MIBA-324581 format. One record per residue (C-alpha): x, y, z. Coordinates in steps of 0.001 Angstrom, whole numbers, plus 500000, padded with zeros to 6 digits. Example, Ala and Ser with C-alpha at 12.3 -4.5 7.8 and 13.67 -1.06 7.14 Angstrom:
MIBA-324581
512300495500507800513670498940507140
This chain:
MIBA-324581
174412365812380733173881362264379111176628359583379633176424359106375767177537362647374984181313362151374795181366358734373487182739359228369877182306355536368734178653355481368744176410356409365832174226358460368285177372360986368387177532360937364532173931361529363956174013364514366191176835365983364617175308365279361403172273367015362234173932369957363439175685370463360110172970369353357608169637370876358567166552369264356997164659370898354094161327372229355136158323369744354152155992372671352866156172373116349159155796376814349142158422377241351986160871375042350042160311377035346948160744380458348822163977379252350316165233378114346951164624381379345435166075383232348426169177381029347829169264382036344124168835385634345086172104385176347556173867383805344806172969386388342199174179389070344840177341387302345374178096387122341605177251390730340994179292391740343876182443389675342702181978391116339242181801394888340373184825394306342679186681392752339799185902395596337492186943398051340375190304396413340610190777396710336885189774400209336926191971401225339952195085399481338209194516401546334942194208404791337199197279403767339202199352403248335793197978406554334286199017408291337651202337406957337676202999408006333757201424411376334415203927414299333341206134411977331369206628412158327776205993409139325764209034407711323830207291407509320697206020411089320600209561412502320706211249410413318030210965410101314399209413406802313342212012406459310492214887406394312923216055403352314573218364403958317362220852401274318174224730400511318694226988398703316280230576397594315649232230397441312429233970393933311829236522393341309232235424391035306438238562388777307051237315388214310678233887387266309516235306384631306710237715383113309455234880382519311976232624380889309153235516378707308201236358377547311988232509376707312614230540374056310772227469375289308925224950373833311280226269375731314314226236379164312521222437379291312139220380380008315235
């Protein structure tokens, strides 16, 4: 083993590390073009896979939601559209007038 191998301060070490992670482009034009086309093909395959995976996730979510609601009736189908259900309380008119007098006009409006 070389004596310079484990010396981190030298430019020799940096050039070795750089050459390990940055391979050179081929010099031949056709080979460079072919590798570019292969790279674009890999990119297209990855994009198509991610789109298909996303669509599968959306479909799985919709099927899960349908599976959870199977056998249950929808709330809209049971009720008449003209009926509004709710709770109410009758308030005496004197109480309404008293509360309007106690609060200034700016605080009553929301």
